[in-house]
N, C-alpha and C positions, 0 to 999 in steps of 0.2 A: 341239333342236327350234327351228324358225324361227318368228318372230312376224311377222304381217302388219301393215303400217302404211300410212297414206294421207297424201297431201299435196295440198292444193288450191291451185292457182295461178290468179290472176285478172288480166286486163289489158283495156285499152280497145281494142286492135287485135290482129289475128292475128299480125303480125310480132313484136310485143313478147312475146306469149304463147309463140311458138315459141322465142324467145331464152331466155326464163325456163325453159322445159322443157329446152332443150339444156344450160343451166348446171346445172340440178338433176341431170340424168342423167349429166353429166360427173363430178360429185362422188360419184355413187353407185357402190359397188363393183360390178365386173363380175359378172353373174349374179343380182343382187338385184332387177332390174327385172322386173315382172310384166305390167302393163297400164296403158293411159291411156284415159280416157273424156273426150270433149269435149262442151261445152255452150255455147250462145249465148243470151243474153237481151237483148231490145231494149226500151228504155223509151220510150214515147210516139213511136215511129218515128224517134227522133233519136239516142239514145245506146245503143250496144251494149256488153255486157260479155261477154268470152270467158273461159271457165273450163276448166281441165283438172284432172281427178282422177287422180292418179298412185298406183297400187298397187304397193308394193314390200315386200320381206321384210328382216328383220333377223336375221342368224344369230348 
């Protein structure tokens, strides 16, 4: 039976977050990736934080 796991990645810009996601998915065994959910939060109209919640399984 497979167990579901999550990983949250956080970055200050979209390009950095994209690179972090690609590195994480590269190390993940093929077929274990399930879904990614994205979110953006802006502080005082100046600083944004981009997050990605990655859902994957462990066999």
